[in-house]
C-alpha positions in Angstrom: 88.0 112.3 147.6 88.0 111.8 143.9 90.6 109.8 142.0 91.6 108.7 138.6 89.2 109.7 135.9 86.8 111.1 138.1 89.2 113.6 139.5 90.8 114.4 136.1 87.2 115.4 134.8 86.3 117.4 138.0 89.5 119.3 138.1 88.9 120.2 134.2 85.4 121.3 134.6 86.2 123.2 137.4 89.0 124.9 136.0 87.5 125.7 132.9 84.1 125.8 133.9 82.6 126.6 130.5 81.8 123.5 128.8 81.2 119.6 128.7 83.9 117.4 128.0 81.9 114.5 126.2 84.0 112.6 123.8 82.9 110.3 120.8 81.0 107.3 121.3 79.3 108.7 124.0 81.8 108.5 126.8 83.6 110.9 128.7 87.7 110.9 128.2 90.1 112.8 130.7 92.9 113.3 127.8 89.8 114.8 125.6 88.8 117.1 128.5 92.4 118.4 129.0 93.1 118.8 125.2 89.9 120.8 124.9 90.7 123.1 128.0 94.1 123.6 126.6 92.7 124.7 123.4 90.1 127.1 125.1 92.8 128.7 127.2 95.1 129.4 124.3 92.4 130.8 121.7 90.0 132.7 124.5 89.6 136.1 123.6 90.7 135.9 120.2 88.2 137.9 117.8 88.2 136.9 114.1 87.9 139.3 111.4 87.7 137.0 108.5 84.8 134.8 107.2 84.3 132.8 104.1 86.0 129.7 102.1 89.5 131.5 101.4 90.3 132.8 105.0 93.8 132.8 105.9 95.2 129.1 106.5 92.9 127.6 104.4 94.7 125.1 101.5 93.3 125.4 98.6 95.5 123.8 96.0 98.3 121.2 95.7 101.9 122.9 95.9 103.3 121.5 92.6 103.3 122.8 89.4 102.7 118.8 87.8 99.8 118.2 85.8 97.9 116.5 88.8 94.4 117.0 90.2 93.0 115.9 93.4 89.4 115.0 93.4 87.7 115.1 96.9 84.3 113.9 98.0 82.1 115.1 100.8 79.4 112.9 102.6 77.6 115.3 105.0 74.9 113.0 106.6 72.1 115.6 107.1 68.8 114.3 106.9 68.6 114.0 103.3 72.4 113.7 102.9 73.0 110.2 104.0 72.7 108.5 101.0 75.8 106.9 98.9 76.5 107.1 95.1 77.3 103.8 94.6 77.7 104.6 90.7 80.3 107.3 91.5 82.4 104.9 93.8 82.5 102.2 91.7 83.8 104.2 88.7 86.4 105.6 90.6 87.4 101.9 91.4 87.2 100.5 88.3 89.3 103.5 86.8 91.9 103.3 89.8 91.1 106.8 90.5 92.5 108.1 94.1 90.0 110.5 96.1 90.1 112.1 99.4 86.7 111.2 101.2 85.7 113.9 103.7 83.1 111.8 105.8 80.9 113.6 108.6 80.0 111.7 111.4 76.6 111.2 111.1 77.2 109.7 107.7 79.6 107.0 109.4 76.8 106.2 111.9 74.2 105.8 109.0 76.8 103.6 106.7 79.0 101.6 109.1 80.0 98.9 107.4 80.4 100.8 104.0 82.3 103.2 105.8 85.0 100.5 106.8 84.9 99.4 103.4 86.0 102.7 101.8 88.5 103.1 104.7 90.1 99.9 103.8 90.2 100.6 100.3 93.9 101.9 99.4 92.4 104.1 96.4 90.9 106.2 99.4 92.1 108.0 102.2 89.4 109.4 104.9 89.4 112.9 106.0 87.4 114.7 108.8 84.2 116.4 107.8 83.1 117.3 111.3 80.6 116.1 113.3 77.2 117.9 112.7 78.5 119.3 109.6 78.6 123.1 111.0 80.3 126.1 109.2 84.1 126.7 111.5 83.1 129.8 113.6 84.2 130.5 116.8 81.1 132.9 117.2 78.4 131.6 115.7 78.7 133.2 112.1 76.0 132.0 109.9 76.1 131.1 106.2 73.5 129.4 103.7 71.2 129.6 106.6 73.2 127.3 109.1 74.6 128.5 112.3 78.4 127.9 112.9 79.8 126.7 115.8 79.1 129.3 118.4 82.6 129.0 120.8 86.1 127.6 120.6 84.7 124.6 122.7 82.1 123.8 120.4 84.3 124.0 117.6 86.7 121.6 119.2 84.0 119.0 119.8 82.7 119.6 115.9 86.2 118.9 114.6 87.6 116.3 117.4 84.6 114.0 118.0 84.3 112.8 114.5 88.0 112.4 114.3 88.0 110.3 117.7 85.3 108.1 115.8 87.3 107.8 112.6 90.7 106.9 114.5 88.7 104.3 116.6 87.0 102.7 113.5 90.3 103.0 111.2 93.2 103.1 113.6 94.4 106.3 111.9 93.8 109.8 112.6 92.8 112.4 109.8 95.0 114.5 108.2 92.7 116.8 106.7 89.5 118.7 108.1 86.7 120.4 105.6 84.1 122.0 107.7 80.3 122.0 106.7 79.7 124.3 103.9 83.6 125.1 103.9 83.3 128.3 105.5 85.5 129.3 108.5 86.9 132.4 110.2 90.7 132.6 110.4 90.7 131.7 114.6 88.8 128.2 113.6 91.4 127.5 111.3 94.1 128.2 113.8 92.4 125.8 116.0 92.1 123.2 113.6 95.6 123.4 112.8 96.5 123.4 116.6 94.5 120.3 116.6 96.6 118.5 114.2 94.8 119.2 110.7 95.5 120.9 107.4 92.2 122.7 106.6 91.6 121.7 103.0 89.5 124.1 101.0 89.3 123.8 97.0 90.2 125.1 94.0 87.2 124.0 91.9 83.4 124.0 93.1 82.9 120.6 91.2 79.2 120.1 91.9 77.5 122.6 94.2 76.6 120.7 96.6 75.4 118.0 94.1 73.1 120.2 92.6 74.9 120.5 89.2 73.9 118.9 85.8 76.3 116.1 84.8 77.3 118.7 82.1 78.1 121.3 84.4 80.1 119.1 86.7 82.1 118.2 83.6 82.4 121.6 82.6 83.9 122.6 85.9 86.2 119.9 86.1 87.6 120.6 82.7 88.6 124.2 84.0 91.0 122.5 86.6 94.7 123.8 86.3 97.3 121.5 87.5 97.2 121.2 91.4 93.6 121.7 91.6 91.6 120.4 94.5 88.0 119.8 93.4 85.2 119.4 95.6 82.6 117.1 94.9 79.9 114.9 96.8 79.3 111.4 96.9 76.2 111.3 99.1 73.7 112.0 96.6 73.0 109.0 94.3 69.9 111.2 93.1 72.4 113.8 91.5 74.3 114.1 88.5 78.0 114.0 89.9 79.1 110.8 88.7 77.6 111.3 85.1 79.9 114.3 85.0 82.8 112.8 86.5 82.6 110.1 84.1 82.2 112.6 81.2 85.5 114.7 82.5 87.8 112.2 83.4 88.6 110.7 79.6 89.3 114.3 78.6 91.4 115.5 81.8 93.4 112.3 81.2 93.9 113.2 77.5 95.4 116.3 78.5 97.7 114.9 80.7 96.5 114.8 84.1 97.1 112.5 86.9 94.7 111.9 89.6 96.0 112.0 93.4 95.1 112.0 96.9 95.9 115.2 98.9 98.4 113.4 101.0 100.5 112.9 98.1 101.7 116.5 97.5 102.1 119.6 100.1 99.3 122.0 100.0 99.1 125.6 99.7 
């Protein structure tokens, strides 16, 4: 007769039957299995009707008329995306510019000590950018040649395994989730909400995956309206994101903008 953890896992697997309950760091956790099973049960049979960056439930701006702007920086952790833009982060630190950092599990694994340093800096807040940087789907929708999560169970893993990793390293559960590519269906957004996250989209495409020139980054940022959320990248030091941010910040300050983290305002 099984007891304790083994019994809980066996019951969960028998009842739900369609997924693995692997948790973060390569171990298996009874509570995680139960949560995953509960979410699968709640959303089973729900068919999405939307697919994009601004589907129902995605928050794209700060809920305020204050002259503020939220800079968010993704670190995606792909084969060519494990770098660190030291010039960019040093500038934010030197200029005392707060930011929300959306970090993928693979980037954390490649930059563990650096991640801990960033997480300990009160200028920054850490947010969840998924485990494998997949678009957030419940049926395998594709975008930019990438296949999204294929089921509710896989989506829960994509979100929660990285969240558990972040919690174990920092002692704090992230408040916000942004999927790989920032694409979602509306069911996936509801799943993320049910797991306790706000899904943070963006108002301003700041660097197009770190492909913009410095002048293009500056031009994009200077189009921001009060309450804007800007999406940028901190994992491509070979790009010109840092140069563009450094060009735009003085002008934004002249216009009266204050830089804030997402958590300083409600989102809408």
